[in-house]
Backbone atoms as SQL, in Angstrom:
CREATE TABLE atoms (id INTEGER PRIMARY KEY, chain TEXT, resi INTEGER, resn TEXT, atom TEXT, x REAL, y REAL, z REAL);
INSERT INTO atoms VALUES
  (1, 'A', 1, 'MET', 'N', -10.608, -18.950, -12.285),
  (2, 'A', 1, 'MET', 'CA', -9.651, -18.362, -13.211),
  (3, 'A', 1, 'MET', 'C', -10.372, -17.311, -14.057),
  (4, 'A', 2, 'PRO', 'N', -9.869, -16.089, -14.056),
  (5, 'A', 2, 'PRO', 'CA', -10.567, -15.039, -14.810),
  (6, 'A', 2, 'PRO', 'C', -10.445, -15.231, -16.318),
  (7, 'A', 3, 'TYR', 'N', -11.404, -14.682, -17.025),
  (8, 'A', 3, 'TYR', 'CA', -11.358, -14.655, -18.483),
  (9, 'A', 3, 'TYR', 'C', -10.302, -13.643, -18.912),
  (10, 'A', 4, 'SER', 'N', -9.578, -13.961, -19.974),
  (11, 'A', 4, 'SER', 'CA', -8.531, -13.062, -20.459),
  (12, 'A', 4, 'SER', 'C', -9.078, -12.146, -21.550),
  (13, 'A', 5, 'MET', 'N', -8.509, -10.935, -21.611),
  (14, 'A', 5, 'MET', 'CA', -8.978, -9.956, -22.575),
  (15, 'A', 5, 'MET', 'C', -7.816, -9.192, -23.181),
  (16, 'A', 6, 'LEU', 'N', -7.981, -8.856, -24.463),
  (17, 'A', 6, 'LEU', 'CA', -7.062, -7.983, -25.186),
  (18, 'A', 6, 'LEU', 'C', -7.871, -6.787, -25.662),
  (19, 'A', 7, 'ILE', 'N', -7.354, -5.585, -25.431),
  (20, 'A', 7, 'ILE', 'CA', -7.978, -4.368, -25.945),
  (21, 'A', 7, 'ILE', 'C', -7.129, -3.863, -27.103),
  (22, 'A', 8, 'VAL', 'N', -7.758, -3.685, -28.268),
  (23, 'A', 8, 'VAL', 'CA', -7.071, -3.172, -29.453),
  (24, 'A', 8, 'VAL', 'C', -7.639, -1.784, -29.737),
  (25, 'A', 9, 'GLU', 'N', -6.872, -0.777, -29.384),
  (26, 'A', 9, 'GLU', 'CA', -7.336, 0.616, -29.449),
  (27, 'A', 9, 'GLU', 'C', -6.118, 1.520, -29.489),
  (28, 'A', 10, 'ASP', 'N', -6.095, 2.500, -30.402),
  (29, 'A', 10, 'ASP', 'CA', -4.919, 3.364, -30.505),
  (30, 'A', 10, 'ASP', 'C', -5.011, 4.627, -29.652),
  (31, 'A', 11, 'SER', 'N', -6.127, 4.858, -28.999),
  (32, 'A', 11, 'SER', 'CA', -6.266, 6.002, -28.102),
  (33, 'A', 11, 'SER', 'C', -6.072, 5.546, -26.657),
  (34, 'A', 12, 'GLU', 'N', -5.010, 6.032, -26.027),
  (35, 'A', 12, 'GLU', 'CA', -4.738, 5.660, -24.636),
  (36, 'A', 12, 'GLU', 'C', -5.872, 6.111, -23.722),
  (37, 'A', 13, 'LEU', 'N', -6.495, 7.232, -24.053),
  (38, 'A', 13, 'LEU', 'CA', -7.624, 7.726, -23.264),
  (39, 'A', 13, 'LEU', 'C', -8.785, 6.728, -23.282),
  (40, 'A', 14, 'VAL', 'N', -9.073, 6.175, -24.450),
  (41, 'A', 14, 'VAL', 'CA', -10.154, 5.188, -24.570),
  (42, 'A', 14, 'VAL', 'C', -9.776, 3.897, -23.843),
  (43, 'A', 15, 'VAL', 'N', -8.516, 3.487, -23.939),
  (44, 'A', 15, 'VAL', 'CA', -8.057, 2.291, -23.218),
  (45, 'A', 15, 'VAL', 'C', -8.292, 2.477, -21.717),
  (46, 'A', 16, 'GLN', 'N', -7.912, 3.635, -21.189),
  (47, 'A', 16, 'GLN', 'CA', -8.103, 3.897, -19.756),
  (48, 'A', 16, 'GLN', 'C', -9.584, 3.925, -19.391),
  (49, 'A', 17, 'LYS', 'N', -10.397, 4.493, -20.270),
  (50, 'A', 17, 'LYS', 'CA', -11.846, 4.545, -20.039),
  (51, 'A', 17, 'LYS', 'C', -12.439, 3.131, -20.022),
  (52, 'A', 18, 'LEU', 'N', -11.972, 2.277, -20.924),
  (53, 'A', 18, 'LEU', 'CA', -12.435, 0.886, -20.948),
  (54, 'A', 18, 'LEU', 'C', -12.011, 0.143, -19.681),
  (55, 'A', 19, 'LYS', 'N', -10.775, 0.333, -19.272),
  (56, 'A', 19, 'LYS', 'CA', -10.290, -0.333, -18.055),
  (57, 'A', 19, 'LYS', 'C', -11.125, 0.079, -16.847),
  (58, 'A', 20, 'LYS', 'N', -11.447, 1.358, -16.762),
  (59, 'A', 20, 'LYS', 'CA', -12.265, 1.850, -15.647),
  (60, 'A', 20, 'LYS', 'C', -13.680, 1.270, -15.729),
  (61, 'A', 21, 'LEU', 'N', -14.242, 1.214, -16.926),
  (62, 'A', 21, 'LEU', 'CA', -15.585, 0.668, -17.131),
  (63, 'A', 21, 'LEU', 'C', -15.653, -0.798, -16.715),
  (64, 'A', 22, 'LEU', 'N', -14.611, -1.558, -17.048),
  (65, 'A', 22, 'LEU', 'CA', -14.618, -3.004, -16.819),
  (66, 'A', 22, 'LEU', 'C', -14.049, -3.404, -15.459),
  (67, 'A', 23, 'GLU', 'N', -13.513, -2.462, -14.729),
  (68, 'A', 23, 'GLU', 'CA', -12.905, -2.746, -13.428),
  (69, 'A', 23, 'GLU', 'C', -13.814, -3.539, -12.479),
  (70, 'A', 24, 'PRO', 'N', -15.117, -3.243, -12.416),
  (71, 'A', 24, 'PRO', 'CA', -15.984, -4.016, -11.510),
  (72, 'A', 24, 'PRO', 'C', -16.119, -5.499, -11.879),
  (73, 'A', 25, 'LEU', 'N', -15.776, -5.854, -13.102),
  (74, 'A', 25, 'LEU', 'CA', -15.878, -7.255, -13.531),
  (75, 'A', 25, 'LEU', 'C', -14.625, -7.994, -13.073),
  (76, 'A', 26, 'GLU', 'N', -14.675, -8.530, -11.873),
  (77, 'A', 26, 'GLU', 'CA', -13.501, -9.162, -11.273),
  (78, 'A', 26, 'GLU', 'C', -13.071, -10.430, -11.997),
  (79, 'A', 27, 'ASN', 'N', -13.966, -11.023, -12.767),
  (80, 'A', 27, 'ASN', 'CA', -13.635, -12.266, -13.459),
  (81, 'A', 27, 'ASN', 'C', -13.110, -12.026, -14.871),
  (82, 'A', 28, 'ILE', 'N', -12.718, -10.782, -15.168),
  (83, 'A', 28, 'ILE', 'CA', -12.070, -10.473, -16.442),
  (84, 'A', 28, 'ILE', 'C', -10.717, -9.841, -16.148),
  (85, 'A', 29, 'SER', 'N', -9.692, -10.375, -16.789),
  (86, 'A', 29, 'SER', 'CA', -8.341, -9.853, -16.643),
  (87, 'A', 29, 'SER', 'C', -7.892, -9.274, -17.982),
  (88, 'A', 30, 'ILE', 'N', -7.609, -7.979, -17.995),
  (89, 'A', 30, 'ILE', 'CA', -7.102, -7.352, -19.222),
  (90, 'A', 30, 'ILE', 'C', -5.614, -7.659, -19.286),
  (91, 'A', 31, 'ASP', 'N', -5.282, -8.642, -20.098),
  (92, 'A', 31, 'ASP', 'CA', -3.915, -9.154, -20.139),
  (93, 'A', 31, 'ASP', 'C', -2.977, -8.338, -21.017),
  (94, 'A', 32, 'ALA', 'N', -3.543, -7.646, -22.011),
  (95, 'A', 32, 'ALA', 'CA', -2.685, -6.896, -22.923),
  (96, 'A', 32, 'ALA', 'C', -3.510, -5.872, -23.687),
  (97, 'A', 33, 'THR', 'N', -2.782, -4.897, -24.239),
  (98, 'A', 33, 'THR', 'CA', -3.393, -3.933, -25.146),
  (99, 'A', 33, 'THR', 'C', -2.515, -3.838, -26.383),
  (100, 'A', 34, 'ALA', 'N', -3.132, -3.467, -27.481),
  (101, 'A', 34, 'ALA', 'CA', -2.402, -3.255, -28.726),
  (102, 'A', 34, 'ALA', 'C', -2.965, -2.005, -29.379),
  (103, 'A', 35, 'SER', 'N', -2.103, -1.255, -30.053),
  (104, 'A', 35, 'SER', 'CA', -2.564, -0.031, -30.701),
  (105, 'A', 35, 'SER', 'C', -2.502, -0.114, -32.220),
  (106, 'A', 36, 'ASP', 'N', -2.080, -1.267, -32.739),
  (107, 'A', 36, 'ASP', 'CA', -2.021, -1.441, -34.189),
  (108, 'A', 36, 'ASP', 'C', -2.446, -2.858, -34.560),
  (109, 'A', 37, 'GLY', 'N', -2.801, -3.026, -35.815),
  (110, 'A', 37, 'GLY', 'CA', -3.319, -4.305, -36.283),
  (111, 'A', 37, 'GLY', 'C', -2.323, -5.445, -36.215),
  (112, 'A', 38, 'TYR', 'N', -1.068, -5.181, -36.584),
  (113, 'A', 38, 'TYR', 'CA', -0.054, -6.235, -36.580),
  (114, 'A', 38, 'TYR', 'C', 0.135, -6.807, -35.176),
  (115, 'A', 39, 'THR', 'N', 0.299, -5.923, -34.199),
  (116, 'A', 39, 'THR', 'CA', 0.486, -6.366, -32.816),
  (117, 'A', 39, 'THR', 'C', -0.750, -7.088, -32.311),
  (118, 'A', 40, 'ALA', 'N', -1.919, -6.603, -32.703),
  (119, 'A', 40, 'ALA', 'CA', -3.172, -7.233, -32.272),
  (120, 'A', 40, 'ALA', 'C', -3.237, -8.688, -32.726),
  (121, 'A', 41, 'VAL', 'N', -2.973, -8.932, -33.997),
  (122, 'A', 41, 'VAL', 'CA', -3.026, -10.301, -34.527),
  (123, 'A', 41, 'VAL', 'C', -1.985, -11.170, -33.838),
  (124, 'A', 42, 'LYS', 'N', -0.782, -10.629, -33.662),
  (125, 'A', 42, 'LYS', 'CA', 0.298, -11.367, -32.998),
  (126, 'A', 42, 'LYS', 'C', -0.116, -11.765, -31.578),
  (127, 'A', 43, 'LEU', 'N', -0.687, -10.822, -30.820),
  (128, 'A', 43, 'LEU', 'CA', -1.089, -11.105, -29.439),
  (129, 'A', 43, 'LEU', 'C', -2.274, -12.069, -29.373),
  (130, 'A', 44, 'ILE', 'N', -3.197, -11.950, -30.303),
  (131, 'A', 44, 'ILE', 'CA', -4.333, -12.881, -30.324),
  (132, 'A', 44, 'ILE', 'C', -3.832, -14.304, -30.537),
  (133, 'A', 45, 'LYS', 'N', -2.891, -14.466, -31.459),
  (134, 'A', 45, 'LYS', 'CA', -2.356, -15.802, -31.735),
  (135, 'A', 45, 'LYS', 'C', -1.498, -16.322, -30.579),
  (136, 'A', 46, 'GLU', 'N', -0.750, -15.439, -29.925),
  (137, 'A', 46, 'GLU', 'CA', 0.128, -15.854, -28.822),
  (138, 'A', 46, 'GLU', 'C', -0.634, -16.097, -27.521),
  (139, 'A', 47, 'LEU', 'N', -1.522, -15.170, -27.177),
  (140, 'A', 47, 'LEU', 'CA', -2.187, -15.211, -25.870),
  (141, 'A', 47, 'LEU', 'C', -3.510, -15.969, -25.872),
  (142, 'A', 48, 'ASN', 'N', -4.102, -16.107, -27.052),
  (143, 'A', 48, 'ASN', 'CA', -5.401, -16.775, -27.176),
  (144, 'A', 48, 'ASN', 'C', -6.415, -16.238, -26.149),
  (145, 'A', 49, 'PRO', 'N', -6.686, -14.917, -26.186),
  (146, 'A', 49, 'PRO', 'CA', -7.592, -14.344, -25.187),
  (147, 'A', 49, 'PRO', 'C', -9.028, -14.823, -25.389),
  (148, 'A', 50, 'ASP', 'N', -9.783, -14.818, -24.304),
  (149, 'A', 50, 'ASP', 'CA', -11.199, -15.176, -24.390),
  (150, 'A', 50, 'ASP', 'C', -11.998, -14.078, -25.076),
  (151, 'A', 51, 'TYR', 'N', -11.607, -12.821, -24.824),
  (152, 'A', 51, 'TYR', 'CA', -12.333, -11.659, -25.342),
  (153, 'A', 51, 'TYR', 'C', -11.374, -10.658, -25.966),
  (154, 'A', 52, 'VAL', 'N', -11.852, -10.006, -27.036),
  (155, 'A', 52, 'VAL', 'CA', -11.109, -8.919, -27.662),
  (156, 'A', 52, 'VAL', 'C', -12.074, -7.757, -27.875),
  (157, 'A', 53, 'ILE', 'N', -11.663, -6.581, -27.424),
  (158, 'A', 53, 'ILE', 'CA', -12.377, -5.354, -27.769),
  (159, 'A', 53, 'ILE', 'C', -11.550, -4.698, -28.859),
  (160, 'A', 54, 'LEU', 'N', -12.162, -4.457, -30.010),
  (161, 'A', 54, 'LEU', 'CA', -11.432, -4.061, -31.215),
  (162, 'A', 54, 'LEU', 'C', -11.990, -2.779, -31.816),
  (163, 'A', 55, 'ASP', 'N', -11.109, -1.805, -32.025),
  (164, 'A', 55, 'ASP', 'CA', -11.472, -0.601, -32.769),
  (165, 'A', 55, 'ASP', 'C', -11.194, -0.871, -34.249),
  (166, 'A', 56, 'ILE', 'N', -11.963, -0.253, -35.122),
  (167, 'A', 56, 'ILE', 'CA', -11.727, -0.430, -36.561),
  (168, 'A', 56, 'ILE', 'C', -10.606, 0.481, -37.026),
  (169, 'A', 57, 'SER', 'N', -10.661, 1.731, -36.624),
  (170, 'A', 57, 'SER', 'CA', -9.721, 2.735, -37.098),
  (171, 'A', 57, 'SER', 'C', -8.506, 2.785, -36.177),
  (172, 'A', 58, 'LEU', 'N', -7.385, 2.288, -36.678),
  (173, 'A', 58, 'LEU', 'CA', -6.142, 2.258, -35.908),
  (174, 'A', 58, 'LEU', 'C', -5.089, 3.091, -36.629),
  (175, 'A', 59, 'LYS', 'N', -4.105, 3.600, -35.886),
  (176, 'A', 59, 'LYS', 'CA', -3.052, 4.404, -36.517),
  (177, 'A', 59, 'LYS', 'C', -2.318, 3.595, -37.582),
  (178, 'A', 60, 'TYR', 'N', -2.006, 2.361, -37.244),
  (179, 'A', 60, 'TYR', 'CA', -1.315, 1.478, -38.179),
  (180, 'A', 60, 'TYR', 'C', -2.149, 0.221, -38.322),
  (181, 'A', 61, 'GLY', 'N', -2.676, -0.008, -39.493),
  (182, 'A', 61, 'GLY', 'CA', -3.514, -1.175, -39.711),
  (183, 'A', 61, 'GLY', 'C', -4.980, -0.826, -39.577),
  (184, 'A', 62, 'HIS', 'N', -5.804, -1.839, -39.641),
  (185, 'A', 62, 'HIS', 'CA', -7.250, -1.647, -39.654),
  (186, 'A', 62, 'HIS', 'C', -7.898, -2.815, -38.927),
  (187, 'A', 63, 'GLY', 'N', -8.906, -2.531, -38.136),
  (188, 'A', 63, 'GLY', 'CA', -9.590, -3.576, -37.386),
  (189, 'A', 63, 'GLY', 'C', -10.202, -4.651, -38.263),
  (190, 'A', 64, 'ILE', 'N', -10.661, -4.262, -39.451),
  (191, 'A', 64, 'ILE', 'CA', -11.237, -5.261, -40.360),
  (192, 'A', 64, 'ILE', 'C', -10.163, -6.250, -40.800),
  (193, 'A', 65, 'LYS', 'N', -8.961, -5.764, -41.014),
  (194, 'A', 65, 'LYS', 'CA', -7.846, -6.654, -41.374),
  (195, 'A', 65, 'LYS', 'C', -7.554, -7.629, -40.226),
  (196, 'A', 66, 'VAL', 'N', -7.661, -7.150, -38.991),
  (197, 'A', 66, 'VAL', 'CA', -7.470, -8.028, -37.827),
  (198, 'A', 66, 'VAL', 'C', -8.516, -9.139, -37.860),
  (199, 'A', 67, 'LEU', 'N', -9.775, -8.775, -38.099),
  (200, 'A', 67, 'LEU', 'CA', -10.842, -9.783, -38.174),
  (201, 'A', 67, 'LEU', 'C', -10.572, -10.793, -39.285),
  (202, 'A', 68, 'GLU', 'N', -10.096, -10.309, -40.435),
  (203, 'A', 68, 'GLU', 'CA', -9.775, -11.217, -41.547),
  (204, 'A', 68, 'GLU', 'C', -8.673, -12.194, -41.147),
  (205, 'A', 69, 'GLU', 'N', -7.665, -11.692, -40.433),
  (206, 'A', 69, 'GLU', 'CA', -6.522, -12.522, -40.035),
  (207, 'A', 69, 'GLU', 'C', -6.897, -13.595, -39.014),
  (208, 'A', 70, 'ILE', 'N', -7.859, -13.303, -38.146),
  (209, 'A', 70, 'ILE', 'CA', -8.200, -14.271, -37.090),
  (210, 'A', 70, 'ILE', 'C', -9.431, -15.101, -37.435),
  (211, 'A', 71, 'TYR', 'N', -10.034, -14.834, -38.573),
  (212, 'A', 71, 'TYR', 'CA', -11.287, -15.493, -38.962),
  (213, 'A', 71, 'TYR', 'C', -11.183, -17.019, -38.925),
  (214, 'A', 72, 'GLY', 'N', -10.075, -17.553, -39.364),
  (215, 'A', 72, 'GLY', 'CA', -9.929, -19.001, -39.465),
  (216, 'A', 72, 'GLY', 'C', -9.341, -19.692, -38.242),
  (217, 'A', 73, 'LEU', 'N', -9.091, -18.957, -37.187),
  (218, 'A', 73, 'LEU', 'CA', -8.506, -19.582, -35.997),
  (219, 'A', 73, 'LEU', 'C', -9.443, -20.620, -35.400),
  (220, 'A', 74, 'LYS', 'N', -8.863, -21.712, -34.903),
  (221, 'A', 74, 'LYS', 'CA', -9.681, -22.756, -34.277),
  (222, 'A', 74, 'LYS', 'C', -10.337, -22.242, -33.005),
  (223, 'A', 75, 'GLN', 'N', -9.572, -21.533, -32.195),
  (224, 'A', 75, 'GLN', 'CA', -10.112, -20.956, -30.961),
  (225, 'A', 75, 'GLN', 'C', -10.159, -19.443, -31.129),
  (226, 'A', 76, 'LYS', 'N', -11.222, -18.980, -31.763),
  (227, 'A', 76, 'LYS', 'CA', -11.378, -17.554, -32.013),
  (228, 'A', 76, 'LYS', 'C', -11.945, -16.876, -30.769),
  (229, 'A', 77, 'PRO', 'N', -11.400, -15.713, -30.408),
  (230, 'A', 77, 'PRO', 'CA', -11.947, -15.009, -29.246),
  (231, 'A', 77, 'PRO', 'C', -13.328, -14.423, -29.536),
  (232, 'A', 78, 'TYR', 'N', -14.038, -14.102, -28.495),
  (233, 'A', 78, 'TYR', 'CA', -15.312, -13.392, -28.585),
  (234, 'A', 78, 'TYR', 'C', -14.945, -11.934, -28.842),
  (235, 'A', 79, 'VAL', 'N', -15.366, -11.393, -29.979),
  (236, 'A', 79, 'VAL', 'CA', -14.912, -10.069, -30.402),
  (237, 'A', 79, 'VAL', 'C', -16.039, -9.042, -30.306),
  (238, 'A', 80, 'ILE', 'N', -15.738, -7.952, -29.615),
  (239, 'A', 80, 'ILE', 'CA', -16.642, -6.809, -29.540),
  (240, 'A', 80, 'ILE', 'C', -15.962, -5.654, -30.264),
  (241, 'A', 81, 'VAL', 'N', -16.553, -5.231, -31.376),
  (242, 'A', 81, 'VAL', 'CA', -16.026, -4.079, -32.101),
  (243, 'A', 81, 'VAL', 'C', -16.632, -2.827, -31.478),
  (244, 'A', 82, 'LEU', 'N', -15.777, -1.878, -31.145),
  (245, 'A', 82, 'LEU', 'CA', -16.194, -0.609, -30.554),
  (246, 'A', 82, 'LEU', 'C', -15.555, 0.491, -31.392),
  (247, 'A', 83, 'SER', 'N', -16.373, 1.213, -32.163),
  (248, 'A', 83, 'SER', 'CA', -15.807, 2.128, -33.144),
  (249, 'A', 83, 'SER', 'C', -16.634, 3.393, -33.310),
  (250, 'A', 84, 'ASN', 'N', -15.967, 4.453, -33.727),
  (251, 'A', 84, 'ASN', 'CA', -16.660, 5.680, -34.119),
  (252, 'A', 84, 'ASN', 'C', -17.171, 5.592, -35.550),
  (253, 'A', 85, 'LEU', 'N', -16.732, 4.595, -36.288),
  (254, 'A', 85, 'LEU', 'CA', -17.181, 4.408, -37.673),
  (255, 'A', 85, 'LEU', 'C', -18.495, 3.635, -37.663),
  (256, 'A', 86, 'ASN', 'N', -19.531, 4.287, -37.211),
  (257, 'A', 86, 'ASN', 'CA', -20.827, 3.638, -37.036),
  (258, 'A', 86, 'ASN', 'C', -21.636, 3.687, -38.333),
  (259, 'A', 87, 'TYR', 'N', -21.152, 2.984, -39.326),
  (260, 'A', 87, 'TYR', 'CA', -21.832, 2.899, -40.618),
  (261, 'A', 87, 'TYR', 'C', -22.262, 1.460, -40.841),
  (262, 'A', 88, 'GLN', 'N', -23.390, 1.289, -41.484),
  (263, 'A', 88, 'GLN', 'CA', -23.920, -0.057, -41.715),
  (264, 'A', 88, 'GLN', 'C', -22.916, -0.929, -42.466),
  (265, 'A', 89, 'TYR', 'N', -22.176, -0.328, -43.408),
  (266, 'A', 89, 'TYR', 'CA', -21.175, -1.084, -44.168),
  (267, 'A', 89, 'TYR', 'C', -20.177, -1.759, -43.217),
  (268, 'A', 90, 'TYR', 'N', -19.630, -0.980, -42.274),
  (269, 'A', 90, 'TYR', 'CA', -18.636, -1.528, -41.351),
  (270, 'A', 90, 'TYR', 'C', -19.255, -2.552, -40.409),
  (271, 'A', 91, 'LYS', 'N', -20.454, -2.258, -39.939),
  (272, 'A', 91, 'LYS', 'CA', -21.138, -3.195, -39.046),
  (273, 'A', 91, 'LYS', 'C', -21.343, -4.534, -39.749),
  (274, 'A', 92, 'ASP', 'N', -21.882, -4.502, -40.970),
  (275, 'A', 92, 'ASP', 'CA', -22.121, -5.735, -41.729),
  (276, 'A', 92, 'ASP', 'C', -20.821, -6.485, -41.993),
  (277, 'A', 93, 'LYS', 'N', -19.788, -5.750, -42.392),
  (278, 'A', 93, 'LYS', 'CA', -18.495, -6.364, -42.711),
  (279, 'A', 93, 'LYS', 'C', -17.900, -7.046, -41.471),
  (280, 'A', 94, 'CYS', 'N', -17.924, -6.355, -40.344),
  (281, 'A', 94, 'CYS', 'CA', -17.354, -6.913, -39.109),
  (282, 'A', 94, 'CYS', 'C', -18.117, -8.150, -38.650),
  (283, 'A', 95, 'LEU', 'N', -19.435, -8.082, -38.681),
  (284, 'A', 95, 'LEU', 'CA', -20.236, -9.231, -38.250),
  (285, 'A', 95, 'LEU', 'C', -20.040, -10.415, -39.193),
  (286, 'A', 96, 'LYS', 'N', -19.909, -10.133, -40.484),
  (287, 'A', 96, 'LYS', 'CA', -19.665, -11.200, -41.466),
  (288, 'A', 96, 'LYS', 'C', -18.311, -11.874, -41.216),
  (289, 'A', 97, 'LEU', 'N', -17.346, -11.100, -40.741),
  (290, 'A', 97, 'LEU', 'CA', -16.003, -11.631, -40.478),
  (291, 'A', 97, 'LEU', 'C', -15.862, -12.220, -39.075),
  (292, 'A', 98, 'GLY', 'N', -16.983, -12.359, -38.373),
  (293, 'A', 98, 'GLY', 'CA', -16.942, -13.089, -37.113),
  (294, 'A', 98, 'GLY', 'C', -17.019, -12.266, -35.844),
  (295, 'A', 99, 'ALA', 'N', -17.129, -10.939, -35.955),
  (296, 'A', 99, 'ALA', 'CA', -17.312, -10.142, -34.735),
  (297, 'A', 99, 'ALA', 'C', -18.646, -10.531, -34.108),
  (298, 'A', 100, 'ASP', 'N', -18.684, -10.564, -32.800),
  (299, 'A', 100, 'ASP', 'CA', -19.906, -10.953, -32.096),
  (300, 'A', 100, 'ASP', 'C', -20.823, -9.769, -31.822),
  (301, 'A', 101, 'HIS', 'N', -20.234, -8.580, -31.697),
  (302, 'A', 101, 'HIS', 'CA', -21.009, -7.357, -31.480),
  (303, 'A', 101, 'HIS', 'C', -20.312, -6.204, -32.183),
  (304, 'A', 102, 'PHE', 'N', -21.090, -5.188, -32.533),
  (305, 'A', 102, 'PHE', 'CA', -20.557, -3.953, -33.105),
  (306, 'A', 102, 'PHE', 'C', -21.254, -2.803, -32.399),
  (307, 'A', 103, 'PHE', 'N', -20.489, -2.009, -31.641),
  (308, 'A', 103, 'PHE', 'CA', -21.070, -0.902, -30.892),
  (309, 'A', 103, 'PHE', 'C', -20.458, 0.429, -31.317),
  (310, 'A', 104, 'ASP', 'N', -21.297, 1.452, -31.313),
  (311, 'A', 104, 'ASP', 'CA', -20.883, 2.823, -31.583),
  (312, 'A', 104, 'ASP', 'C', -20.171, 3.361, -30.340),
  (313, 'A', 105, 'LYS', 'N', -18.923, 3.764, -30.515),
  (314, 'A', 105, 'LYS', 'CA', -18.114, 4.219, -29.380),
  (315, 'A', 105, 'LYS', 'C', -18.742, 5.427, -28.675),
  (316, 'A', 106, 'ALA', 'N', -19.382, 6.304, -29.433),
  (317, 'A', 106, 'ALA', 'CA', -19.954, 7.520, -28.849),
  (318, 'A', 106, 'ALA', 'C', -21.272, 7.263, -28.127),
  (319, 'A', 107, 'MET', 'N', -22.092, 6.354, -28.650),
  (320, 'A', 107, 'MET', 'CA', -23.450, 6.179, -28.130),
  (321, 'A', 107, 'MET', 'C', -23.659, 4.896, -27.322),
  (322, 'A', 108, 'GLU', 'N', -22.799, 3.892, -27.531),
  (323, 'A', 108, 'GLU', 'CA', -23.052, 2.578, -26.934),
  (324, 'A', 108, 'GLU', 'C', -21.872, 2.054, -26.110),
  (325, 'A', 109, 'PHE', 'N', -21.035, 2.943, -25.628),
  (326, 'A', 109, 'PHE', 'CA', -19.817, 2.554, -24.913),
  (327, 'A', 109, 'PHE', 'C', -20.114, 1.599, -23.754),
  (328, 'A', 110, 'GLU', 'N', -21.150, 1.906, -22.980),
  (329, 'A', 110, 'GLU', 'CA', -21.480, 1.111, -21.792),
  (330, 'A', 110, 'GLU', 'C', -21.998, -0.280, -22.136),
  (331, 'A', 111, 'LYS', 'N', -22.418, -0.480, -23.386),
  (332, 'A', 111, 'LYS', 'CA', -22.919, -1.804, -23.778),
  (333, 'A', 111, 'LYS', 'C', -21.819, -2.860, -23.699),
  (334, 'A', 112, 'VAL', 'N', -20.578, -2.435, -23.804),
  (335, 'A', 112, 'VAL', 'CA', -19.459, -3.372, -23.658),
  (336, 'A', 112, 'VAL', 'C', -19.531, -4.019, -22.275),
  (337, 'A', 113, 'TYR', 'N', -19.735, -3.191, -21.266),
  (338, 'A', 113, 'TYR', 'CA', -19.864, -3.710, -19.897),
  (339, 'A', 113, 'TYR', 'C', -21.065, -4.643, -19.792),
  (340, 'A', 114, 'GLU', 'N', -22.198, -4.216, -20.338),
  (341, 'A', 114, 'GLU', 'CA', -23.427, -5.012, -20.242),
  (342, 'A', 114, 'GLU', 'C', -23.233, -6.405, -20.840),
  (343, 'A', 115, 'VAL', 'N', -22.640, -6.464, -22.023),
  (344, 'A', 115, 'VAL', 'CA', -22.421, -7.752, -22.698),
  (345, 'A', 115, 'VAL', 'C', -21.471, -8.627, -21.886),
  (346, 'A', 116, 'LEU', 'N', -20.366, -8.044, -21.436),
  (347, 'A', 116, 'LEU', 'CA', -19.382, -8.835, -20.692),
  (348, 'A', 116, 'LEU', 'C', -19.917, -9.265, -19.335),
  (349, 'A', 117, 'ASN', 'N', -20.675, -8.427, -18.688),
  (350, 'A', 117, 'ASN', 'CA', -21.282, -8.802, -17.418),
  (351, 'A', 117, 'ASN', 'C', -22.272, -9.942, -17.634),
  (352, 'A', 118, 'GLU', 'N', -23.042, -9.851, -18.696),
  (353, 'A', 118, 'GLU', 'CA', -24.018, -10.900, -19.031),
  (354, 'A', 118, 'GLU', 'C', -23.311, -12.229, -19.310),
  (355, 'A', 119, 'ARG', 'N', -22.193, -12.163, -20.045),
  (356, 'A', 119, 'ARG', 'CA', -21.496, -13.388, -20.447),
  (357, 'A', 119, 'ARG', 'C', -20.615, -13.975, -19.351),
  (358, 'A', 120, 'THR', 'N', -20.076, -13.139, -18.494),
  (359, 'A', 120, 'THR', 'CA', -19.102, -13.640, -17.520),
  (360, 'A', 120, 'THR', 'C', -19.557, -13.500, -16.081),
  (361, 'A', 121, 'GLY', 'N', -20.637, -12.792, -15.851),
  (362, 'A', 121, 'GLY', 'CA', -21.100, -12.548, -14.488),
  (363, 'A', 121, 'GLY', 'C', -21.693, -13.794, -13.866),
  (364, 'A', 122, 'PHE', 'N', -21.754, -13.771, -12.569),
  (365, 'A', 122, 'PHE', 'CA', -22.353, -14.879, -11.831),
  (366, 'A', 122, 'PHE', 'C', -23.780, -14.491, -11.505),
  (367, 'A', 123, 'HIS', 'N', -24.720, -15.171, -12.115),
  (368, 'A', 123, 'HIS', 'CA', -26.123, -14.825, -11.946),
  (369, 'A', 123, 'HIS', 'C', -26.768, -15.762, -10.936),
  (370, 'A', 124, 'GLN', 'N', -27.545, -15.187, -10.063),
  (371, 'A', 124, 'GLN', 'CA', -28.280, -15.983, -9.084),
  (372, 'A', 124, 'GLN', 'C', -29.760, -15.741, -9.296),
  (373, 'A', 125, 'ASN', 'N', -30.532, -16.793, -9.212),
  (374, 'A', 125, 'ASN', 'CA', -31.976, -16.653, -9.331),
  (375, 'A', 125, 'ASN', 'C', -32.547, -16.159, -8.017),
  (376, 'A', 126, 'ALA', 'N', -33.410, -15.171, -8.116),
  (377, 'A', 126, 'ALA', 'CA', -34.055, -14.640, -6.905),
  (378, 'A', 126, 'ALA', 'C', -35.065, -15.659, -6.397),
  (379, 'A', 127, 'GLY', 'N', -35.224, -15.693, -5.096),
  (380, 'A', 127, 'GLY', 'CA', -36.271, -16.554, -4.577),
  (381, 'A', 127, 'GLY', 'C', -35.730, -17.571, -3.697);
């Protein structure tokens, strides 16, 4: 059974880029996308995804507010923040609110794949 994922991003171009990046990971199913904070929180509570990729800057709402809303959930998803707001303040705030990773969208985009492949991939020992 594949791991479920929600992408929270208001740029359709970035959503498509993420889908293409993660396509080789057959054990991850992108079940939904949200472009605003309200929908993101609603879908996280309804779908209980294993993974969430979250942008901070959304047209309606804010990624930090999403983190605040899901902070107390019993089954919190593994959250990867991917943002152009690459400031230490935001990184510290997101990690304090339970994000598992914070990546710069411009410089570290591929790290999303690396982390998910590491966490969900099937590793075999050589030899």
